[in-house]
N, C-alpha and C positions, 0 to 999 in steps of 0.2 A: 404567456402563459402556453407550452405546444398544449393541444387539445390530446390525448391517447388514441391512439390508431387500434383499432378494432377490427380485424380481419373474421367476417363472419367465414362458418363452415358454405353456407348458402354464397356467398361473394364468390370464396375461391373455387365452388363448382363451377359458378357462373362462368371465369374466367378462364378456368379448364376447357369446358365445352366449344367456347370462341377458337380455339387452337385448332387451324384444321387437320382432320386424319391424315392428311398426304406428308403430316410430320412423321408417321407413323407412331405418335401417342394414344393412347385411347383417354379419355376423359377421366380415366379413374387411376392411370400412370401418373397422366400431368399432373392430376393432384396431390398424387406421393411426391412427385418431383418438387410443388413448389411448397407443398410443408416441410420436406426435408430440406428445402435450401434456406428455409426460414430457420430451421433447427438450429442449423449452422452458424448463422451470422453470430459475430462474438455479441457482448449483452455489458453492456454497465448498470451498474443498479445503483442507485443516490438514495439517501435518505434525507428527508425533507424535514428535519427537527420541527420547521414552524407550521407547519400542516397536515401531521397526522397522514403522511404518505412516503409511498417508495414510486421512486418513478424509473422505468424501465427500458433504456435507451439502445435500439440499434447501432454498433458501432459505426455499423459500414455507413447506412444510410442517414445515419446523425437525427434521428428521429424518438421521439418518445411513444412508443408501441404499447405501450399500459401503464397506466397509472395504479398502484397497490393499495388499498386504505390498510394505516395502522392501527394504536387505539388514540398514540397521544401526542408522544415525541420519538420519533425513531433519531437515532444518534451514529452510534459504532456498530462492528461487525462481528463474527468471528466464525470462521470453519470447520462443521468436522472433520472426523479424521477420515472418514472414508470420501469425503467432500460431497456427500449428497445433501446435505443441508446447511444452510446460511440462516447464523441465528444473527437478529438485527436487535438489540438491546432498546427497548421501548419505555426509556426510564420514568415519566410519571405515567402512562398507563401499565405501568407493576406488571412488565411482561416480557419476553421473547418472543419477536416477530419472525416466523421460520419461512424462509424462502428456497424453492429447488435451484438452486446458483446456476444447474444448466439451462435451465428454460424461462426463469424469471418469473416463476407463479407461487401461488400461495400456498402454505401446506399448514397454518393455521397458526396456534401460538401457544406458547406455555406462562404462566403467573409465575413472576420472579420478582422479588423485590426491588423496584428502582435501580434497572441495570442501568448504566450510560455508558462507562467505558468496562470492554469485556475480554477476556482471550484464555485460550486454551495453552494448558503448559508446554511443551515441547513433545513431549512422550504421551500427550494427551489423556492423564490423571485426570487433570484438574480443572475445572472451567473455575476462572479466577475472575468477578464482576465488583468494578468499582460502583457504588450505592452513592451517587454527590448527592443526592437531599438528604438523607438521609446517617450518611456520615458513616457509613460502613462499609468493609472491605469481605466480603463475602466468597467463601471459596467452595464452589460444589464439585460434587465427584460426575464424572466426564459421564461415567457408562448412564446413572440414570438423573443425573443432576439431581440431588439429596445434596442439603445441606450438609458438609462435613468441619466448617470451621466460621462463625464470625468473629470480627475485628471490628475496635473502635479506634482507630490510630490517629485519628483527626478530622479536620473539619475537610469538608467536599473535596473526597479521594476523587482523581480525575483520570488520569493515564497509566497505563502499565506496560510492562515487558519482563522476559526473563532471562536468567541464566542459560544457557543452550543444554546444561544437564538436569533443567526443571525443579532444581530444588532451590533455587532464590525466585523470588518474586521482588519488583521493583514499582512503587507506585507513587504518584503527584499527589500531594495533597493543595488543593487551591487555596483552600480557605487560611491552612495552616502556615502554608509557603515553605513546604518540606518536601522533602523523596525522604519516604519508608519503604525499606526491607524486611520482608519475610522469609521467615526459613518453611518450606513448605514441607519437610521430612519430621519436624516438630512440631509443626505450627504453632511457633513463635516470632514475635517482634527481633528482628535482629540490631538495627538502628534506626535513628532518624536523625536527619541532617537538613538544617537550615539554611534554603536557598534563597529564597528572597518571593516578594510580591508573587502569587500566583503560576507557580508552577503550573505545566501542562504533559506536552508530548513526551515520552520515553522512548528508548530506544537502547537495547544491546547491540553496542558497537567495539570490533577491537579488543574485547575483552573488558570493556570498561560502558557505561553508562552513560548516556549522554541525556538532559532533561533540557528542553525550551523551559526557559524564566519570562512572561510574559511579560511582569510589571518592572522588569530593569532589562530586557530588550537581550535579552545574549543565550548564548546556551550553553547550560554547564557538564564539564567531564569529571565525572565521580569514579571513585575506587569502588568497587563493587564488593571489596572485604570488609575496608572499616569504616566506608561512610563519605573518605578526605575529598574535598572540592581540588580536584587537578589542576585545572583552568577555566578560564572564562573566554568566550568569545562572544563578540559584538556580531548579531546578524541583521539587524533591523529593528522597527519599532512593532514590539507583541509578540516577538515568534510565540505559536502555539503547537506547531508540529513539525517531527521529522523525519525523516525518508530516507532509505539507502536503494538504488539504483538496483536491479536485479545483475547488472556486472560488478558491482562494488565500487564501480569510480565513482560515486558522485553520491555527497549527502546532500539532500534537499531541506530548505527550511521554510517553511511556509507565515510569513511575518502580514499575521490575520491585521492587527488595528494599521500599519505601515501600509499595505496593499503592496505586497510584494511577494516574490518566492528566489530565495537564493540558492546557487548550486555552489556547493562546496567542496573543496578540497577533503577524501574522507581522513587524512593524515593529518596531513597541518592545520585540516579547518581554511584554509584561507579561501578568501570568496571568490570563487573565479564568475560569476556573473551574477546579475539580478535581471529578473523580468520583472517587469513592473502590471500590477493588475490598478490601477489606481481606483480609491473607496471602495473594494468588490469583497473585502475580506477573505481571500483565498484561506482553506482551510485543510481537507483530507485530498490525499490524491492519489491515482493509480497510474500505472506505466504499463501501457499496451506493448504490444508485440512488434508494432512500427518506430518505436521509441518514442511516441509523443506523450506528453502528459496529461493527463485528465483530474482537473482540478476542480473541486469546488467552490464555490464563489458566496460566503455563506449570509453577504450583504447584497447580493443581488438575485434572482431566480436564476441562476444560472450555473451550468460547468462547463470551462473554457479546455479545450482542446487545445492544448499548445505544445509546438515544433521548438524544442528546445537546442536546437541548432541553430533557428533564423530566429528565434525571441516572437514569430507570428503565433497568433491563438486565433481559432473562431468559438462562440459561443455557442450553446444548446439550452434551450430555457428547462426550467425543471419549476420544480413547488418551492412553497418559500422555506427560506434557509436552508439550501443545500448543504448536510455536513458528513458524513460517512459515502466513500465511495466504494465499492468491488467491480473489478472486470473480472467477468468470467474467463477469457482469452489465460486467466492466470489457472485455470483448473489443468493444462498441458504440461503445464511443468513440475518438476518434479522436487520432494522436498517440504518444509514448515512452509507455508503460507501464510502471514500474517497481516495486519494492515500497515506495519511498517516496514519490513521487509518485503519488497515488492519484485 
């Protein structure tokens, strides 16, 4: 594991004092310059579910610069509307761990029952939380995080996404093998659809809902109005999560059990390319401005940085069982930022 790198004020000042005054920089100005440069470097924030920590990576140097302790089991994230807070779900810790997404520094935590996967509705009226251990889907008011509604829709609520108008939520139930849709205006269950063993990642895409079904190695396309299954596409062994590239040209599916990432045509679902990560358990991804894919490897203590054009990748050591990942280079992008729509 990489040793977290900490740069003390004394170390920075000492380095600054070594700069020749002939360069026209006072020690104070050099200090300010170094701090400013460090702040401008984009960061990758990685949730290590197996060791109650968050790794903060300098994306330029590919180094872990900080390791933040959480309570027990950080997994996924949601970004506040003003982009000032990154909420990290700490399920077994019964808390939301809060991080400044710009600097990668800790801001504290808030007690929440068993948050595993979570997301703000597109209108940021509600924060919907899947409590996988407790079998709840909880709907919180986004402004003060007070509980508005609690559902008990099935076993092991896993992943979720929303309709663009914020009216409907779609939540996979790993233990029940179903996808459940909620109406967030009436706070009622709309329908339940049986998908197969261990459904996981959920994505609203082109007016339909896509769900990764780990136990039967496929992605299902669902009609969001009726809950009917429209088609099933084999992607590999144990597809866990699905992501859309920023330009909308590619769907990426992480086959966690089979150890691969596949690129799919977003319309036909034809597999365009397979990227092997042998026995590494690829899970969540972030897509950097240069097009590189940052992939958490659950079965290794690593994040891979993949060039999708060549298939080559490098790895960065992080903590045990790296799970969710947030790239703060996303903060400059307009529109809704979620873990699935990158």
